C-alpha positions as CSV (number, residue, x, y, z in Angstrom):
1,X,-187.8,-28.6,60.7
2,X,-186.6,-29.8,64.1
3,X,-185.0,-28.3,67.1
4,X,-181.6,-29.8,66.3
5,X,-181.2,-27.0,63.8
6,X,-179.9,-24.0,65.6
7,X,-179.1,-20.6,64.2
8,X,-175.5,-19.6,64.1
9,X,-176.0,-16.7,66.6
10,X,-177.3,-16.4,70.2
11,X,-180.8,-16.9,68.9
12,X,-182.1,-20.4,68.1
13,X,-185.3,-20.1,66.0
14,X,-186.5,-23.1,64.1
15,X,-186.1,-23.3,60.4
16,X,-189.4,-23.2,58.5
17,X,-191.1,-26.4,57.5
18,X,-190.0,-26.9,53.9
19,X,-192.3,-27.4,51.0
20,X,-190.2,-29.9,48.9
21,X,-191.6,-28.3,45.7
22,X,-190.2,-24.9,46.6
23,X,-186.7,-25.9,47.9
24,X,-183.6,-27.2,46.2
25,X,-181.5,-29.4,48.5
26,X,-177.7,-29.6,48.4
27,X,-175.6,-31.9,50.6
28,X,-171.9,-32.2,51.2
29,X,-170.9,-35.8,51.9
30,X,-167.9,-36.4,54.1
31,X,-168.6,-34.9,57.5
32,X,-172.2,-34.2,56.5
33,X,-173.9,-37.3,55.2
34,X,-171.1,-39.6,56.3
35,X,-168.8,-39.7,59.3
36,X,-165.2,-38.8,58.5
37,X,-162.9,-41.8,58.5
38,X,-159.1,-42.0,58.6
39,X,-159.2,-43.8,55.2
40,X,-161.5,-42.2,52.6
41,X,-162.4,-45.6,51.3
42,X,-163.9,-46.6,54.7
43,X,-166.6,-43.9,54.5
44,X,-170.2,-45.1,54.3
45,X,-173.8,-43.6,54.3
46,X,-176.3,-45.7,56.3
47,X,-179.0,-47.4,54.2
48,X,-181.9,-45.7,56.0
49,X,-180.3,-42.3,55.2
50,X,-180.1,-43.2,51.6
51,X,-183.8,-44.2,51.6
52,X,-184.7,-40.9,53.2
53,X,-182.7,-39.1,50.5
54,X,-184.6,-41.0,47.9
55,X,-187.9,-39.9,49.4
56,X,-186.7,-36.3,49.5
57,X,-185.3,-36.5,45.9
58,X,-188.7,-37.8,44.6
59,X,-190.7,-35.3,46.6
60,X,-188.6,-32.4,45.3
61,X,-189.0,-33.6,41.7
62,X,-185.3,-34.3,41.5
63,X,-184.0,-31.0,43.1
64,X,-181.5,-32.6,45.3
65,X,-177.8,-32.8,44.6
66,X,-174.6,-34.0,46.2
67,X,-171.8,-31.4,46.4
68,X,-168.5,-32.9,47.2
69,X,-164.7,-33.0,46.8
70,X,-165.1,-36.7,45.9
71,X,-165.3,-37.8,42.2
72,X,-168.9,-38.5,41.1
73,X,-168.1,-42.2,40.7
74,X,-167.4,-42.5,44.4
75,X,-170.5,-40.5,45.2
76,X,-172.6,-43.0,43.2
77,X,-171.0,-45.9,45.2
78,X,-171.8,-44.2,48.5
79,X,-175.5,-43.6,47.7
80,X,-176.1,-46.7,45.6
81,X,-178.6,-47.6,44.2
82,X,-179.5,-43.9,43.9
83,X,-178.3,-41.9,40.9
84,X,-178.4,-38.3,42.0
85,X,-177.4,-35.0,40.4
86,X,-173.9,-34.4,41.7
87,X,-171.0,-32.0,41.6
88,X,-167.7,-33.9,42.3
89,X,-164.2,-32.7,42.8
90,X,-165.6,-29.3,43.9
91,X,-167.5,-28.9,40.6
92,X,-164.8,-30.1,38.2
93,X,-167.1,-33.0,37.5
94,X,-170.9,-32.5,37.3
95,X,-173.9,-34.7,36.5
96,X,-176.6,-32.1,36.0
97,X,-180.4,-32.3,36.6
98,X,-180.9,-33.8,33.2
99,X,-178.3,-36.5,33.8
100,X,-175.8,-35.0,31.4
101,X,-172.1,-35.4,32.5
102,X,-169.6,-32.6,32.4
103,X,-165.9,-32.8,33.3
104,X,-162.9,-30.4,33.4
105,X,-159.7,-32.1,32.3
106,X,-156.0,-31.2,32.7
107,X,-153.5,-31.4,29.9
108,X,-152.1,-34.9,30.1
109,X,-148.4,-33.9,30.6
110,X,-149.4,-31.5,33.4
111,X,-151.4,-34.1,35.2
112,X,-148.5,-36.6,34.8
113,X,-145.9,-34.1,36.1
114,X,-148.1,-33.0,39.1
115,X,-148.8,-36.6,40.0
116,X,-145.1,-37.6,39.9
117,X,-144.1,-34.6,42.0
118,X,-146.7,-35.2,44.6
119,X,-146.1,-38.9,44.8
120,X,-142.4,-38.4,45.3
121,X,-143.0,-35.7,48.0
122,X,-145.6,-37.6,49.9
123,X,-143.5,-40.7,49.9
124,X,-141.0,-38.8,52.1
125,X,-143.8,-38.1,54.7
126,X,-144.8,-41.4,56.4
127,X,-148.5,-41.6,57.3
128,X,-149.7,-39.2,54.6
129,X,-151.9,-40.3,51.7
130,X,-152.1,-39.0,48.1
131,X,-155.5,-39.3,46.5
132,X,-155.5,-38.9,42.7
133,X,-158.8,-37.7,41.3
134,X,-157.9,-37.2,37.7
135,X,-158.0,-33.4,37.4
136,X,-157.4,-32.9,41.1
137,X,-155.3,-34.2,43.9
138,X,-155.9,-34.6,47.7
139,X,-153.0,-34.6,50.1
140,X,-154.3,-36.3,53.3
141,X,-152.4,-35.9,56.6
142,X,-155.0,-37.0,59.2
143,X,-152.8,-39.8,60.4
144,X,-149.6,-37.7,60.2
145,X,-150.4,-34.3,61.7
146,X,-146.7,-33.6,62.3
147,X,-146.3,-33.3,58.5
148,X,-149.0,-30.7,58.0
149,X,-146.6,-27.9,57.2
150,X,-144.6,-30.1,54.8
151,X,-147.7,-31.1,53.0
152,X,-148.7,-27.5,52.6
153,X,-145.3,-26.5,51.3
154,X,-145.4,-29.4,48.8
155,X,-148.8,-28.4,47.5
156,X,-147.8,-24.7,47.3
157,X,-144.8,-25.6,45.3
158,X,-146.9,-27.4,42.7
159,X,-149.5,-24.6,42.4
160,X,-146.6,-22.1,42.0
161,X,-145.5,-24.0,38.9
162,X,-149.1,-24.4,37.5
163,X,-151.2,-21.2,37.8
164,X,-154.2,-23.2,36.3
165,X,-154.4,-24.9,39.7
166,X,-155.3,-23.6,43.1
167,X,-155.2,-24.9,46.7
168,X,-158.3,-25.8,48.7
169,X,-157.6,-26.5,52.4
170,X,-159.9,-28.9,54.2
171,X,-160.1,-31.0,57.4
172,X,-156.6,-32.6,57.6
173,X,-156.3,-32.4,53.8
174,X,-155.1,-30.0,51.2
175,X,-156.5,-30.3,47.7
176,X,-155.1,-29.1,44.4
177,X,-157.9,-28.4,41.9
178,X,-158.6,-26.5,38.7
179,X,-158.9,-22.8,39.2
180,X,-162.5,-21.4,39.2
181,X,-164.1,-24.6,40.4
182,X,-165.6,-24.6,43.9
183,X,-168.8,-25.7,45.7
184,X,-170.3,-22.3,45.4
185,X,-169.9,-22.2,41.7
186,X,-171.3,-25.7,41.5
187,X,-174.5,-24.8,43.4
188,X,-174.9,-21.6,41.3
189,X,-174.7,-23.7,38.1
190,X,-177.3,-26.1,39.4
191,X,-179.6,-23.2,40.4
192,X,-179.6,-22.0,36.7
193,X,-181.1,-25.3,35.5
194,X,-184.2,-27.4,36.0
195,X,-185.4,-28.8,38.3
196,X,-183.4,-26.5,40.7
197,X,-184.1,-23.1,39.0
198,X,-186.7,-20.9,40.7
199,X,-186.4,-22.7,44.1
200,X,-184.9,-21.7,47.4
201,X,-181.5,-23.4,47.9
202,X,-180.7,-25.3,51.1
203,X,-177.0,-26.3,51.6
204,X,-175.6,-28.4,54.4
205,X,-171.9,-28.8,54.8
206,X,-169.2,-29.1,57.4
207,X,-165.8,-28.0,56.0
208,X,-163.8,-25.0,54.8
209,X,-164.5,-26.2,51.3
210,X,-168.3,-25.6,52.0
211,X,-167.9,-21.9,52.8
212,X,-168.1,-20.9,49.2
213,X,-171.4,-22.8,49.0
214,X,-172.7,-21.1,52.1
215,X,-171.8,-17.7,50.6
216,X,-173.7,-18.4,47.3
217,X,-176.7,-19.8,49.1
218,X,-176.9,-16.8,51.5
219,X,-176.7,-14.4,48.5
220,X,-179.7,-16.3,47.0
221,X,-181.7,-15.9,50.3
222,X,-181.4,-19.6,50.9
223,X,-180.7,-21.7,54.0
224,X,-177.2,-22.6,54.9
225,X,-176.4,-25.1,57.6
226,X,-173.0,-25.8,59.2
227,X,-172.2,-29.2,60.7
228,X,-169.8,-29.0,63.7
229,X,-167.8,-26.3,65.3
230,X,-165.8,-23.5,63.9
231,X,-166.5,-20.0,62.4
232,X,-168.8,-20.1,59.4
233,X,-170.9,-18.0,57.0
234,X,-173.7,-20.5,57.5
235,X,-176.9,-19.2,59.1
236,X,-177.7,-22.3,61.1
237,X,-175.7,-25.0,62.8
238,X,-176.0,-28.7,63.9
239,X,-173.5,-30.4,66.1
240,X,-173.0,-33.8,64.4
241,X,-173.6,-36.0,61.4
242,X,-176.3,-37.8,63.3
243,X,-178.1,-34.4,63.8
244,X,-178.2,-34.2,60.0
245,X,-179.6,-37.7,59.8
246,X,-182.4,-36.8,62.2
247,X,-183.1,-33.6,60.2
248,X,-183.3,-35.5,56.9
249,X,-185.6,-38.0,58.6
250,X,-187.9,-35.2,59.8
251,X,-187.9,-33.7,56.3
252,X,-188.9,-36.9,54.5
253,X,-191.6,-37.7,57.2
254,X,-193.0,-34.2,56.7
255,X,-193.0,-34.7,53.0
256,X,-194.8,-38.0,53.3
257,X,-197.4,-36.5,55.6
258,X,-198.0,-33.6,53.2
259,X,-198.3,-36.0,50.2
260,X,-200.9,-38.1,52.0
261,X,-202.9,-35.1,53.0
262,X,-202.9,-33.8,49.4
263,X,-204.3,-37.2,48.3
264,X,-207.4,-36.9,50.6
């Protein structure tokens, strides 16, 4: 690994060079594989990064997954033409290592009531954005920071009426999602199945929503990497998304070198 990866302490040792057949790779998307944008639909992942992910995915025999608050359908669009294992909506949707799809659903009337309540409340808060994910809802206020407290109060009022749901704060967003689903649980589930089982987990993320993932990876003696500033359970840290890009590039080049040497 490269010197851009720094330990989350006063020490700055380098991470070990990974053997792609021994590690399982998990990546958050927004703020990790893609720069955060004011509009969620404006987010992109550069083509060369997607190519490097493809190399790493193949070298690890498929032990690479996306772990995101976005629906899996959006993740597929962001990494097209790749079809990767993925946990969307914080694990409420999952395409496992065998390509099988799993989804948590809300009762239809509950989903309708929550959507109507949130739509009416957010309409009163100019500059905010309601993102409907089926079984989850994201209340964005990046372009209306003055409404942060009002957005929180609206979300709390909905969860108070529906104990099956919980809040998940993020960067300028508050999500409402099914209880018991988070990125840590998603990574744990992946690690129980092939091709992830028996490997050392590596998780890279940037947000409060990723802390559950860091906690699970640390408990499995894996490698956790935080992108950006702020306190974190992660063991290592990089400053920016572009540092993540350079790291992935180094990983896939190392993988290609190892593969060529093994063919000699």
